[in-house]
N, CA, C, O and the ligand as a Tripos MOL2 file, in Angstrom:
@<TRIPOS>MOLECULE
protein
  269   267    68     0     0
PROTEIN
NO_CHARGES

@<TRIPOS>ATOM
      1 N         -46.2600   15.2210   85.5880 N.3       1 MET1
      2 CA        -44.8020   15.0820   85.8010 C.3       1 MET1
      3 C         -44.2460   16.2920   86.4940 C.2       1 MET1
      4 O         -44.4940   17.4190   86.0670 O.2       1 MET1
      5 N         -43.5200   16.0910   87.5250 N.am      2 GLN2
      6 CA        -42.9020   17.2590   88.2000 C.3       2 GLN2
      7 C         -41.4070   17.0520   88.3020 C.2       2 GLN2
      8 O         -40.9060   15.9300   88.3650 O.2       2 GLN2
      9 N         -40.7300   18.1540   88.3160 N.am      3 GLU3
     10 CA        -39.2780   18.1210   88.4760 C.3       3 GLU3
     11 C         -38.9690   17.8660   89.9350 C.2       3 GLU3
     12 O         -39.3510   18.6530   90.8010 O.2       3 GLU3
     13 N         -38.2690   16.7550   90.2180 N.am      4 GLN4
     14 CA        -38.0380   16.4100   91.6000 C.3       4 GLN4
     15 C         -36.9040   17.2210   92.1970 C.2       4 GLN4
     16 O         -36.9800   17.6300   93.3550 O.2       4 GLN4
     17 N         -35.8560   17.4590   91.4240 N.am      5 SER5
     18 CA        -34.8270   18.3120   91.9410 C.3       5 SER5
     19 C         -34.0270   18.8560   90.7310 C.2       5 SER5
     20 O         -33.9890   18.2370   89.6680 O.2       5 SER5
     21 N         -33.4090   19.9980   90.9220 N.am      6 LYS6
     22 CA        -32.6630   20.5060   89.7650 C.3       6 LYS6
     23 C         -31.3120   19.8100   89.6910 C.2       6 LYS6
     24 O         -30.8190   19.2130   90.6480 O.2       6 LYS6
     25 N         -30.7640   19.9220   88.5300 N.am      7 GLY7
     26 CA        -29.4700   19.3100   88.3020 C.3       7 GLY7
     27 C         -29.5730   17.9630   87.6820 C.2       7 GLY7
     28 O         -30.6550   17.3810   87.6050 O.2       7 GLY7
     29 N         -28.4510   17.4550   87.2360 N.am      8 PHE8
     30 CA        -28.4140   16.1510   86.5790 C.3       8 PHE8
     31 C         -28.1530   15.0870   87.5850 C.2       8 PHE8
     32 O         -27.7310   15.3370   88.7140 O.2       8 PHE8
     33 N         -28.4220   13.8730   87.1380 N.am      9 ARG9
     34 CA        -28.0860   12.6990   87.9590 C.3       9 ARG9
     35 C         -27.8130   11.5310   87.0330 C.2       9 ARG9
     36 O         -28.2930   11.4890   85.9000 O.2       9 ARG9
     37 N         -27.0490   10.5990   87.5230 N.am     10 VAL10
     38 CA        -26.8430    9.3940   86.7450 C.3      10 VAL10
     39 C         -27.1020    8.1980   87.6350 C.2      10 VAL10
     40 O         -26.8820    8.2340   88.8450 O.2      10 VAL10
     41 N         -27.5940    7.0970   86.9770 N.am     11 GLN11
     42 CA        -27.7770    5.9130   87.7900 C.3      11 GLN11
     43 C         -26.5610    5.0000   87.5420 C.2      11 GLN11
     44 O         -26.1660    4.7650   86.4000 O.2      11 GLN11
     45 N         -26.0010    4.5130   88.6020 N.am     12 LEU12
     46 CA        -24.8310    3.6970   88.5480 C.3      12 LEU12
     47 C         -25.0430    2.3910   89.3040 C.2      12 LEU12
     48 O         -25.9070    2.3040   90.1770 O.2      12 LEU12
     49 N         -24.2370    1.3610   88.9580 N.am     13 ILE13
     50 CA        -24.2970    0.1690   89.7040 C.3      13 ILE13
     51 C         -23.1090    0.1390   90.6670 C.2      13 ILE13
     52 O         -21.9690    0.3360   90.2450 O.2      13 ILE13
     53 N         -23.3510   -0.0930   91.8900 N.am     14 CYS14
     54 CA        -22.3510   -0.1560   92.9210 C.3      14 CYS14
     55 C         -21.4610   -1.3980   92.6970 C.2      14 CYS14
     56 O         -21.9590   -2.5120   92.5360 O.2      14 CYS14
     57 N         -20.1560   -1.1780   92.6910 N.am     15 HIS15
     58 CA        -19.2270   -2.3200   92.4170 C.3      15 HIS15
     59 C         -19.1360   -3.1990   93.7020 C.2      15 HIS15
     60 O         -18.7330   -4.3600   93.6220 O.2      15 HIS15
     61 N         -19.4910   -2.6730   94.8190 N.am     16 GLY16
     62 CA        -19.4330   -3.4570   96.0440 C.3      16 GLY16
     63 C         -20.6350   -4.3470   96.2160 C.2      16 GLY16
     64 O         -20.4970   -5.5660   96.3190 O.2      16 GLY16
     65 N         -21.8680   -3.7320   96.2520 N.am     17 CYS17
     66 CA        -23.0410   -4.5040   96.6070 C.3      17 CYS17
     67 C         -23.8950   -4.7760   95.3890 C.2      17 CYS17
     68 O         -24.9340   -5.4250   95.4990 O.2      17 CYS17
     69 N         -23.4720   -4.2850   94.2110 N.am     18 LYS18
     70 CA        -24.1340   -4.5610   92.9180 C.3      18 LYS18
     71 C         -25.5320   -3.9290   92.8600 C.2      18 LYS18
     72 O         -26.3170   -4.2910   91.9840 O.2      18 LYS18
     73 N         -25.8510   -3.0480   93.7150 N.am     19 ARG19
     74 CA        -27.1400   -2.3680   93.6760 C.3      19 ARG19
     75 C         -27.0670   -1.0830   92.9160 C.2      19 ARG19
     76 O         -26.0220   -0.4320   92.8830 O.2      19 ARG19
     77 N         -28.1800   -0.6980   92.2930 N.am     20 ALA20
     78 CA        -28.1940    0.5330   91.5780 C.3      20 ALA20
     79 C         -28.3320    1.6580   92.5170 C.2      20 ALA20
     80 O         -29.0690    1.5250   93.4940 O.2      20 ALA20
     81 N         -27.6920    2.7510   92.3100 N.am     21 PHE21
     82 CA        -27.8350    3.9690   93.0970 C.3      21 PHE21
     83 C         -27.7060    5.2130   92.2040 C.2      21 PHE21
     84 O         -27.1870    5.1630   91.0880 O.2      21 PHE21
     85 N         -28.1840    6.2810   92.7290 N.am     22 ILE22
     86 CA        -28.1860    7.5550   91.9490 C.3      22 ILE22
     87 C         -27.1190    8.4440   92.4200 C.2      22 ILE22
     88 O         -26.9840    8.6810   93.6210 O.2      22 ILE22
     89 N         -26.3360    8.9590   91.4960 N.am     23 ALA23
     90 CA        -25.3240    9.9520   91.8410 C.3      23 ALA23
     91 C         -25.8260   11.3190   91.3290 C.2      23 ALA23
     92 O         -26.1470   11.4590   90.1490 O.2      23 ALA23
     93 N         -25.8880   12.2690   92.1720 N.am     24 PHE24
     94 CA        -26.3750   13.5930   91.7720 C.3      24 PHE24
     95 C         -25.2820   14.4820   91.3900 C.2      24 PHE24
     96 O         -24.1560   14.3410   91.8650 O.2      24 PHE24
     97 N         -25.5960   15.4560   90.4890 N.am     25 GLU25
     98 CA        -24.6120   16.3970   90.0310 C.3      25 GLU25
     99 C         -24.0230   17.1460   91.2630 C.2      25 GLU25
    100 O         -24.7370   17.5320   92.1880 O.2      25 GLU25
    101 N         -22.7410   17.3180   91.2170 N.am     26 GLY26
    102 CA        -22.0940   18.0630   92.3170 C.3      26 GLY26
    103 C         -21.4220   17.1260   93.2840 C.2      26 GLY26
    104 O         -20.6090   17.5570   94.1010 O.2      26 GLY26
    105 N         -21.7510   15.8290   93.2050 N.am     27 THR27
    106 CA        -21.1190   14.9140   94.1270 C.3      27 THR27
    107 C         -19.8520   14.3140   93.4170 C.2      27 THR27
    108 O         -19.7170   14.3570   92.1950 O.2      27 THR27
    109 N         -18.9840   13.7810   94.2220 N.am     28 SER28
    110 CA        -17.7450   13.1970   93.6530 C.3      28 SER28
    111 C         -18.0700   11.9510   92.8030 C.2      28 SER28
    112 O         -17.4180   11.6760   91.7950 O.2      28 SER28
    113 N         -19.1060   11.2050   93.2490 N.am     29 ALA29
    114 CA        -19.5100   10.0260   92.4700 C.3      29 ALA29
    115 C         -19.9720   10.4300   91.0690 C.2      29 ALA29
    116 O         -19.6580    9.7580   90.0870 O.2      29 ALA29
    117 N         -20.6930   11.4940   90.9890 N.am     30 TYR30
    118 CA        -21.1980   12.0060   89.7230 C.3      30 TYR30
    119 C         -20.0120   12.4270   88.8250 C.2      30 TYR30
    120 O         -19.9510   12.0780   87.6460 O.2      30 TYR30
    121 N         -19.1090   13.1610   89.4000 N.am     31 ASP31
    122 CA        -17.9320   13.6560   88.6420 C.3      31 ASP31
    123 C         -17.1380   12.4450   88.0940 C.2      31 ASP31
    124 O         -16.7120   12.4400   86.9390 O.2      31 ASP31
    125 N         -16.9530   11.4280   88.9490 N.am     32 ARG32
    126 CA        -16.1930   10.2870   88.5340 C.3      32 ARG32
    127 C         -16.9250    9.5190   87.4120 C.2      32 ARG32
    128 O         -16.2990    9.0220   86.4770 O.2      32 ARG32
    129 N         -18.2560    9.4360   87.5270 N.am     33 ALA33
    130 CA        -19.0370    8.7470   86.5260 C.3      33 ALA33
    131 C         -19.0130    9.4480   85.1860 C.2      33 ALA33
    132 O         -19.0200    8.8080   84.1350 O.2      33 ALA33
    133 N         -18.9830   10.7720   85.2320 N.am     34 LYS34
    134 CA        -18.8590   11.5390   84.0020 C.3      34 LYS34
    135 C         -17.5200   11.3320   83.2990 C.2      34 LYS34
    136 O         -17.4270   11.2740   82.0720 O.2      34 LYS34
    137 N         -16.5180   11.2260   84.1120 N.am     35 ARG35
    138 CA        -15.1560   10.9920   83.5420 C.3      35 ARG35
    139 C         -14.9510    9.5730   83.0600 C.2      35 ARG35
    140 O         -14.3180    9.3210   82.0350 O.2      35 ARG35
    141 N         -15.5120    8.6430   83.8410 N.am     36 ASN36
    142 CA        -15.2990    7.2430   83.5060 C.3      36 ASN36
    143 C         -16.5880    6.4580   83.8230 C.2      36 ASN36
    144 O         -16.7460    5.9160   84.9160 O.2      36 ASN36
    145 N         -17.4850    6.4140   82.8560 N.am     37 ARG37
    146 CA        -18.7480    5.7820   83.0670 C.3      37 ARG37
    147 C         -18.6260    4.2870   83.3660 C.2      37 ARG37
    148 O         -19.4850    3.7260   84.0450 O.2      37 ARG37
    149 N         -17.5890    3.6440   82.8780 N.am     38 ASN38
    150 CA        -17.4230    2.2190   83.0440 C.3      38 ASN38
    151 C         -16.4560    1.8550   84.1300 C.2      38 ASN38
    152 O         -16.0680    0.6950   84.2740 O.2      38 ASN38
    153 N         -16.0500    2.8850   84.9260 N.am     39 GLY39
    154 CA        -15.1520    2.5700   86.0490 C.3      39 GLY39
    155 C         -15.8810    1.9610   87.1940 C.2      39 GLY39
    156 O         -17.0590    1.6260   87.0740 O.2      39 GLY39
    157 N         -15.2030    1.8040   88.3220 N.am     40 MET40
    158 CA        -15.8270    1.2410   89.4810 C.3      40 MET40
    159 C         -16.4690    2.3480   90.3060 C.2      40 MET40
    160 O         -15.8630    3.3840   90.5830 O.2      40 MET40
    161 N         -17.7190    2.0910   90.6880 N.am     41 HIS41
    162 CA        -18.4100    3.0880   91.4440 C.3      41 HIS41
    163 C         -19.0010    2.4310   92.6760 C.2      41 HIS41
    164 O         -19.4060    1.2690   92.6460 O.2      41 HIS41
    165 N         -19.0440    3.1870   93.7510 N.am     42 TYR42
    166 CA        -19.5100    2.6410   95.0060 C.3      42 TYR42
    167 C         -20.6070    3.5210   95.5660 C.2      42 TYR42
    168 O         -20.5350    4.7470   95.4810 O.2      42 TYR42
    169 N         -21.6260    2.8950   96.1410 N.am     43 CYS43
    170 CA        -22.6830    3.6540   96.8040 C.3      43 CYS43
    171 C         -22.1740    4.2060   98.0830 C.2      43 CYS43
    172 O         -21.0690    3.8480   98.4920 O.2      43 CYS43
    173 N         -22.9070    5.0580   98.7450 N.am     44 GLU44
    174 CA        -22.4660    5.7170  100.0220 C.3      44 GLU44
    175 C         -22.1870    4.6650  101.0720 C.2      44 GLU44
    176 O         -21.2030    4.7730  101.8050 O.2      44 GLU44
    177 N         -23.0370    3.6420  101.1650 N.am     45 ASP45
    178 CA        -22.8160    2.6050  102.1850 C.3      45 ASP45
    179 C         -21.4810    1.9190  102.0140 C.2      45 ASP45
    180 O         -20.7090    1.7670  102.9600 O.2      45 ASP45
    181 N         -21.2220    1.5020  100.7630 N.am     46 CYS46
    182 CA        -19.9790    0.7790  100.5220 C.3      46 CYS46
    183 C         -18.7800    1.6940  100.6730 C.2      46 CYS46
    184 O         -17.7340    1.2820  101.1760 O.2      46 CYS46
    185 N         -18.9300    2.9210  100.2450 N.am     47 LYS47
    186 CA        -17.8230    3.8490  100.3650 C.3      47 LYS47
    187 C         -17.4310    4.0450  101.8380 C.2      47 LYS47
    188 O         -16.2580    4.0520  102.2100 O.2      47 LYS47
    189 N         -18.4780    4.2020  102.6470 N.am     48 ASN48
    190 CA        -18.2370    4.3910  104.1160 C.3      48 ASN48
    191 C         -17.5750    3.1240  104.6680 C.2      48 ASN48
    192 O         -16.6310    3.2110  105.4530 O.2      48 ASN48
    193 N         -18.0550    1.9750  104.2690 N.am     49 ARG49
    194 CA        -17.5250    0.7230  104.7650 C.3      49 ARG49
    195 C         -16.0270    0.5670  104.3920 C.2      49 ARG49
    196 O         -15.2080    0.1670  105.2200 O.2      49 ARG49
    197 N         -15.6970    0.8940  103.1240 N.am     50 ILE50
    198 CA        -14.3620    0.7810  102.6250 C.3      50 ILE50
    199 C         -13.4550    1.7570  103.3850 C.2      50 ILE50
    200 O         -12.3300    1.4080  103.7440 O.2      50 ILE50
    201 N         -13.9420    2.9720  103.6270 N.am     51 GLU51
    202 CA        -13.1570    3.9310  104.3380 C.3      51 GLU51
    203 C         -12.8850    3.4670  105.7840 C.2      51 GLU51
    204 O         -11.7810    3.6080  106.3100 O.2      51 GLU51
    205 N         -13.8890    2.9360  106.3680 N.am     52 LEU52
    206 CA        -13.7970    2.4680  107.7580 C.3      52 LEU52
    207 C         -12.7830    1.3080  107.8280 C.2      52 LEU52
    208 O         -11.9360    1.2630  108.7210 O.2      52 LEU52
    209 N         -12.8870    0.3840  106.8790 N.am     53 GLU53
    210 CA        -11.9740   -0.7510  106.8720 C.3      53 GLU53
    211 C         -10.5340   -0.2840  106.6500 C.2      53 GLU53
    212 O          -9.6140   -0.8430  107.2480 O.2      53 GLU53
    213 N         -10.3210    0.7180  105.8120 N.am     54 ALA54
    214 CA         -8.9810    1.2400  105.5750 C.3      54 ALA54
    215 C          -8.4410    1.8820  106.8400 C.2      54 ALA54
    216 O          -7.2610    1.7580  107.1700 O.2      54 ALA54
    217 N          -9.3240    2.5620  107.5320 N.am     55 ARG55
    218 CA         -8.8950    3.2410  108.7840 C.3      55 ARG55
    219 C          -8.5700    2.1960  109.8560 C.2      55 ARG55
    220 O          -7.6100    2.3520  110.6110 O.2      55 ARG55
    221 N          -9.3540    1.1600  109.9150 N.am     56 LEU56
    222 CA         -9.1070    0.1260  110.9120 C.3      56 LEU56
    223 C          -7.7790   -0.5800  110.6350 C.2      56 LEU56
    224 O          -7.0350   -0.9180  111.5560 O.2      56 LEU56
    225 N          -7.4970   -0.7940  109.3490 N.am     57 GLN57
    226 CA         -6.2870   -1.4460  108.9670 C.3      57 GLN57
    227 C          -5.1060   -0.5910  109.3080 C.2      57 GLN57
    228 O          -4.0860   -1.0950  109.7770 O.2      57 GLN57
    229 N          -5.2260    0.7190  109.0780 N.am     58 LEU58
    230 CA         -4.1570    1.6460  109.3870 C.3      58 LEU58
    231 C          -3.9020    1.6820  110.8870 C.2      58 LEU58
    232 O          -2.7550    1.7050  111.3310 O.2      58 LEU58
    233 N          -4.9940    1.6860  111.6690 N.am     59 GLY59
    234 CA         -4.8840    1.7270  113.1230 C.3      59 GLY59
    235 C          -4.2670    0.4450  113.6340 C.2      59 GLY59
    236 O          -3.4940    0.4790  114.5920 O.2      59 GLY59
    237 N          -4.5750   -0.6600  113.0390 N.am     60 ARG60
    238 CA         -3.9950   -1.9100  113.4290 C.3      60 ARG60
    239 C          -2.4740   -1.9070  113.1620 C.2      60 ARG60
    240 O          -1.6680   -2.3750  113.9660 O.2      60 ARG60
    241 N          -2.1370   -1.3550  111.9910 N.am     61 ARG61
    242 CA         -0.7300   -1.3610  111.5940 C.3      61 ARG61
    243 C           0.0460   -0.4420  112.5610 C.2      61 ARG61
    244 O           1.1700   -0.7580  112.9520 O.2      61 ARG61
    245 N          -0.5640    0.6950  112.9420 N.am     62 LEU62
    246 CA          0.1320    1.5900  113.8480 C.3      62 LEU62
    247 C           0.2760    0.9880  115.2300 C.2      62 LEU62
    248 O           1.2580    1.2490  115.9260 O.2      62 LEU62
    249 N          -0.7130    0.1710  115.6390 N.am     63 LEU63
    250 CA         -0.6830   -0.4370  116.9600 C.3      63 LEU63
    251 C           0.3650   -1.5370  117.0250 C.2      63 LEU63
    252 O           1.1020   -1.6370  118.0060 O.2      63 LEU63
    253 N           0.4370   -2.3560  115.9920 N.am     64 THR64
    254 CA          1.3390   -3.5310  116.0270 C.3      64 THR64
    255 C           2.7120   -3.1530  115.5090 C.2      64 THR64
    256 O           3.6970   -3.8340  115.7950 O.2      64 THR64
    257 N           2.7850   -2.0310  114.7210 N.am     65 GLY65
    258 CA          4.0990   -1.6140  114.2350 C.3      65 GLY65
    259 C           4.6060   -2.4220  113.0820 C.2      65 GLY65
    260 O           5.7800   -2.3360  112.7230 O.2      65 GLY65
    261 N           3.7300   -3.2150  112.4920 N.am     66 LYS66
    262 CA          4.1840   -3.9970  111.3390 C.3      66 LYS66
    263 C           3.0670   -4.0210  110.2960 C.2      66 LYS66
    264 O           1.9140   -3.6920  110.5750 O.2      66 LYS66
    265 N           3.4560   -4.4230  109.0840 N.am     67 ASP67
    266 CA          2.4600   -4.3990  108.0090 C.3      67 ASP67
    267 C           1.5940   -5.6980  108.0270 C.2      67 ASP67
    268 O           0.7020   -5.8560  107.1940 O.2      67 ASP67
    269 ZN        -22.7690   -0.5440   97.4850 Zn       68 ZN68
@<TRIPOS>BOND
     1     1     2 1
     2     2     3 1
     3     3     4 2
     4     3     5 am
     5     5     6 1
     6     6     7 1
     7     7     8 2
     8     7     9 am
     9     9    10 1
    10    10    11 1
    11    11    12 2
    12    11    13 am
    13    13    14 1
    14    14    15 1
    15    15    16 2
    16    15    17 am
    17    17    18 1
    18    18    19 1
    19    19    20 2
    20    19    21 am
    21    21    22 1
    22    22    23 1
    23    23    24 2
    24    23    25 am
    25    25    26 1
    26    26    27 1
    27    27    28 2
    28    27    29 am
    29    29    30 1
    30    30    31 1
    31    31    32 2
    32    31    33 am
    33    33    34 1
    34    34    35 1
    35    35    36 2
    36    35    37 am
    37    37    38 1
    38    38    39 1
    39    39    40 2
    40    39    41 am
    41    41    42 1
    42    42    43 1
    43    43    44 2
    44    43    45 am
    45    45    46 1
    46    46    47 1
    47    47    48 2
    48    47    49 am
    49    49    50 1
    50    50    51 1
    51    51    52 2
    52    51    53 am
    53    53    54 1
    54    54    55 1
    55    55    56 2
    56    55    57 am
    57    57    58 1
    58    58    59 1
    59    59    60 2
    60    59    61 am
    61    61    62 1
    62    62    63 1
    63    63    64 2
    64    63    65 am
    65    65    66 1
    66    66    67 1
    67    67    68 2
    68    67    69 am
    69    69    70 1
    70    70    71 1
    71    71    72 2
    72    71    73 am
    73    73    74 1
    74    74    75 1
    75    75    76 2
    76    75    77 am
    77    77    78 1
    78    78    79 1
    79    79    80 2
    80    79    81 am
    81    81    82 1
    82    82    83 1
    83    83    84 2
    84    83    85 am
    85    85    86 1
    86    86    87 1
    87    87    88 2
    88    87    89 am
    89    89    90 1
    90    90    91 1
    91    91    92 2
    92    91    93 am
    93    93    94 1
    94    94    95 1
    95    95    96 2
    96    95    97 am
    97    97    98 1
    98    98    99 1
    99    99   100 2
   100    99   101 am
   101   101   102 1
   102   102   103 1
   103   103   104 2
   104   103   105 am
   105   105   106 1
   106   106   107 1
   107   107   108 2
   108   107   109 am
   109   109   110 1
   110   110   111 1
   111   111   112 2
   112   111   113 am
   113   113   114 1
   114   114   115 1
   115   115   116 2
   116   115   117 am
   117   117   118 1
   118   118   119 1
   119   119   120 2
   120   119   121 am
   121   121   122 1
   122   122   123 1
   123   123   124 2
   124   123   125 am
   125   125   126 1
   126   126   127 1
   127   127   128 2
   128   127   129 am
   129   129   130 1
   130   130   131 1
   131   131   132 2
   132   131   133 am
   133   133   134 1
   134   134   135 1
   135   135   136 2
   136   135   137 am
   137   137   138 1
   138   138   139 1
   139   139   140 2
   140   139   141 am
   141   141   142 1
   142   142   143 1
   143   143   144 2
   144   143   145 am
   145   145   146 1
   146   146   147 1
   147   147   148 2
   148   147   149 am
   149   149   150 1
   150   150   151 1
   151   151   152 2
   152   151   153 am
   153   153   154 1
   154   154   155 1
   155   155   156 2
   156   155   157 am
   157   157   158 1
   158   158   159 1
   159   159   160 2
   160   159   161 am
   161   161   162 1
   162   162   163 1
   163   163   164 2
   164   163   165 am
   165   165   166 1
   166   166   167 1
   167   167   168 2
   168   167   169 am
   169   169   170 1
   170   170   171 1
   171   171   172 2
   172   171   173 am
   173   173   174 1
   174   174   175 1
   175   175   176 2
   176   175   177 am
   177   177   178 1
   178   178   179 1
   179   179   180 2
   180   179   181 am
   181   181   182 1
   182   182   183 1
   183   183   184 2
   184   183   185 am
   185   185   186 1
   186   186   187 1
   187   187   188 2
   188   187   189 am
   189   189   190 1
   190   190   191 1
   191   191   192 2
   192   191   193 am
   193   193   194 1
   194   194   195 1
   195   195   196 2
   196   195   197 am
   197   197   198 1
   198   198   199 1
   199   199   200 2
   200   199   201 am
   201   201   202 1
   202   202   203 1
   203   203   204 2
   204   203   205 am
   205   205   206 1
   206   206   207 1
   207   207   208 2
   208   207   209 am
   209   209   210 1
   210   210   211 1
   211   211   212 2
   212   211   213 am
   213   213   214 1
   214   214   215 1
   215   215   216 2
   216   215   217 am
   217   217   218 1
   218   218   219 1
   219   219   220 2
   220   219   221 am
   221   221   222 1
   222   222   223 1
   223   223   224 2
   224   223   225 am
   225   225   226 1
   226   226   227 1
   227   227   228 2
   228   227   229 am
   229   229   230 1
   230   230   231 1
   231   231   232 2
   232   231   233 am
   233   233   234 1
   234   234   235 1
   235   235   236 2
   236   235   237 am
   237   237   238 1
   238   238   239 1
   239   239   240 2
   240   239   241 am
   241   241   242 1
   242   242   243 1
   243   243   244 2
   244   243   245 am
   245   245   246 1
   246   246   247 1
   247   247   248 2
   248   247   249 am
   249   249   250 1
   250   250   251 1
   251   251   252 2
   252   251   253 am
   253   253   254 1
   254   254   255 1
   255   255   256 2
   256   255   257 am
   257   257   258 1
   258   258   259 1
   259   259   260 2
   260   259   261 am
   261   261   262 1
   262   262   263 1
   263   263   264 2
   264   263   265 am
   265   265   266 1
   266   266   267 1
   267   267   268 2
@<TRIPOS>SUBSTRUCTURE
     1 MET1         2 RESIDUE 1 A MET
     2 GLN2         6 RESIDUE 1 A GLN
     3 GLU3        10 RESIDUE 1 A GLU
     4 GLN4        14 RESIDUE 1 A GLN
     5 SER5        18 RESIDUE 1 A SER
     6 LYS6        22 RESIDUE 1 A LYS
     7 GLY7        26 RESIDUE 1 A GLY
     8 PHE8        30 RESIDUE 1 A PHE
     9 ARG9        34 RESIDUE 1 A ARG
    10 VAL10       38 RESIDUE 1 A VAL
    11 GLN11       42 RESIDUE 1 A GLN
    12 LEU12       46 RESIDUE 1 A LEU
    13 ILE13       50 RESIDUE 1 A ILE
    14 CYS14       54 RESIDUE 1 A CYS
    15 HIS15       58 RESIDUE 1 A HIS
    16 GLY16       62 RESIDUE 1 A GLY
    17 CYS17       66 RESIDUE 1 A CYS
    18 LYS18       70 RESIDUE 1 A LYS
    19 ARG19       74 RESIDUE 1 A ARG
    20 ALA20       78 RESIDUE 1 A ALA
    21 PHE21       82 RESIDUE 1 A PHE
    22 ILE22       86 RESIDUE 1 A ILE
    23 ALA23       90 RESIDUE 1 A ALA
    24 PHE24       94 RESIDUE 1 A PHE
    25 GLU25       98 RESIDUE 1 A GLU
    26 GLY26      102 RESIDUE 1 A GLY
    27 THR27      106 RESIDUE 1 A THR
    28 SER28      110 RESIDUE 1 A SER
    29 ALA29      114 RESIDUE 1 A ALA
    30 TYR30      118 RESIDUE 1 A TYR
    31 ASP31      122 RESIDUE 1 A ASP
    32 ARG32      126 RESIDUE 1 A ARG
    33 ALA33      130 RESIDUE 1 A ALA
    34 LYS34      134 RESIDUE 1 A LYS
    35 ARG35      138 RESIDUE 1 A ARG
    36 ASN36      142 RESIDUE 1 A ASN
    37 ARG37      146 RESIDUE 1 A ARG
    38 ASN38      150 RESIDUE 1 A ASN
    39 GLY39      154 RESIDUE 1 A GLY
    40 MET40      158 RESIDUE 1 A MET
    41 HIS41      162 RESIDUE 1 A HIS
    42 TYR42      166 RESIDUE 1 A TYR
    43 CYS43      170 RESIDUE 1 A CYS
    44 GLU44      174 RESIDUE 1 A GLU
    45 ASP45      178 RESIDUE 1 A ASP
    46 CYS46      182 RESIDUE 1 A CYS
    47 LYS47      186 RESIDUE 1 A LYS
    48 ASN48      190 RESIDUE 1 A ASN
    49 ARG49      194 RESIDUE 1 A ARG
    50 ILE50      198 RESIDUE 1 A ILE
    51 GLU51      202 RESIDUE 1 A GLU
    52 LEU52      206 RESIDUE 1 A LEU
    53 GLU53      210 RESIDUE 1 A GLU
    54 ALA54      214 RESIDUE 1 A ALA
    55 ARG55      218 RESIDUE 1 A ARG
    56 LEU56      222 RESIDUE 1 A LEU
    57 GLN57      226 RESIDUE 1 A GLN
    58 LEU58      230 RESIDUE 1 A LEU
    59 GLY59      234 RESIDUE 1 A GLY
    60 ARG60      238 RESIDUE 1 A ARG
    61 ARG61      242 RESIDUE 1 A ARG
    62 LEU62      246 RESIDUE 1 A LEU
    63 LEU63      250 RESIDUE 1 A LEU
    64 THR64      254 RESIDUE 1 A THR
    65 GLY65      258 RESIDUE 1 A GLY
    66 LYS66      262 RESIDUE 1 A LYS
    67 ASP67      266 RESIDUE 1 A ASP
    68 ZN68       269 GROUP 0 **** ****
């Protein structure tokens, strides 16, 4: 058995794609998991997708000038 990396990690289930992913100590996902283990957690893929969608929506709103 060898130590793969230093620091703690937690395994979480992504709320978006329902896949298990690992959050490493020092990341925001890990901090959030420590504070609220049963909260909603998203893997990197889903987080990026959500951010992109939010940005697209904002852009569309700015372009059309309405909500
Ligand atoms: Zn996901």
